[in-house]
C-alpha positions as a printed Julia matrix, in Angstrom:
100×3 Matrix{Float64}:
  -7.09  -10.11  -23.37
  -6.55   -6.58  -22.1
  -6.37   -5.87  -18.39
  -9.41   -3.57  -18.44
 -11.5    -6.16  -20.26
 -10.49   -8.87  -17.83
 -11.35   -6.74  -14.8
 -14.67   -5.59  -16.24
 -15.59   -9.17  -17.11
 -15.06  -10.05  -13.45
 -17.06   -6.95  -12.44
 -14.03   -5.29  -10.86
 -13.75   -1.53  -11.24
 -10.44   -0.98  -13.08
 -10.16    2.54  -11.63
  -9.9     1.32   -8.03
  -6.47    1.5    -6.38
  -4.54   -1.52   -5.17
  -2.44    0.53   -2.75
  -3.13    4.02   -1.49
  -1.11    5.49    1.33
  -1.1     9.21    2.01
   2.18   10.92    2.81
   0.82   11.72    6.27
   0.18    8.05    7.09
   3.56    7.0     5.72
   5.36    9.68    7.72
   3.44    8.79   10.88
   4.54    5.16   10.47
   8.14    6.19    9.83
   8.14    8.42   12.93
   6.81    5.57   15.1
   9.55    3.25   13.85
  12.15    5.98   14.33
  11.19    6.33   18.0
  11.42    2.57   18.48
  14.62    1.8    16.56
  16.63    4.97   15.93
  15.52    7.84   18.19
  18.61    9.91   17.33
  17.52   10.28   13.7
  16.68   13.96   13.1
  13.89   13.72   10.52
  12.73   17.26   11.31
  16.0    18.59    9.84
  15.67   16.74    6.53
  15.36   18.52    3.21
  12.24   18.19    1.09
  14.21   16.13   -1.43
  15.37   13.68    1.24
  11.9    13.43    2.79
  10.46   12.58   -0.62
  13.2     9.99   -1.07
  12.08    8.35    2.18
   8.42    8.47    1.22
   9.06    6.98   -2.22
  11.19    4.29   -0.64
   8.31    3.57    1.75
   6.08    2.84   -1.23
   8.57    0.23   -2.41
   9.04   -1.31    1.02
   5.31   -1.76    1.57
   5.29   -4.24   -1.3
   8.57   -5.93   -0.25
   8.13   -6.49    3.48
   5.41   -7.55    5.9
   4.19   -4.93    8.39
   5.05   -6.73   11.64
   7.75   -5.24   13.84
   8.06   -2.2    11.58
   9.78   -4.22    8.83
   8.45   -1.88    6.14
   9.67    1.23    7.93
  12.96   -0.34    8.95
  13.46   -1.32    5.32
  13.12    2.34    4.37
  15.78    3.34    6.88
  18.1     0.54    5.78
  17.69    1.32    2.08
  18.51    4.97    2.74
  21.06    4.44    5.5
  23.91    6.3     3.81
  21.74    9.4     3.36
  20.34    9.13    6.89
  23.8     9.13    8.45
  23.78   12.88    7.71
  20.8    13.13   10.03
  22.15   11.24   13.03
  22.12    7.51   12.25
  25.17    5.54   13.33
  26.6     2.17   12.39
  25.15    0.87   15.66
  21.69    1.95   14.46
  22.16   -0.22   11.37
  22.42   -3.3    13.59
  19.25   -2.3    15.46
  17.35   -1.75   12.22
  18.54   -4.89   10.44
  16.02   -7.73   10.59
  17.79  -10.42    8.59
């Protein structure tokens, strides 16, 4: 059975989104976590390419981690830690961000 057929049979609109997060909301969440866990990170100095890398990583982390205690946002920073060291993160920040 095709996915569309299955959804329509259950009267579920197949065109509806499962996840939809605007860049603005994602960035707002990342900025909140930054203030809490790594205030020295200079996001305002990041290139467009690196900002998009963070935002795309956020999309992945939303499905990997629960939202409590900024785990999704901290996951983004951890997954991109090497890149973010250019923008002010330190090895000490890694320990603050790590939630394992």
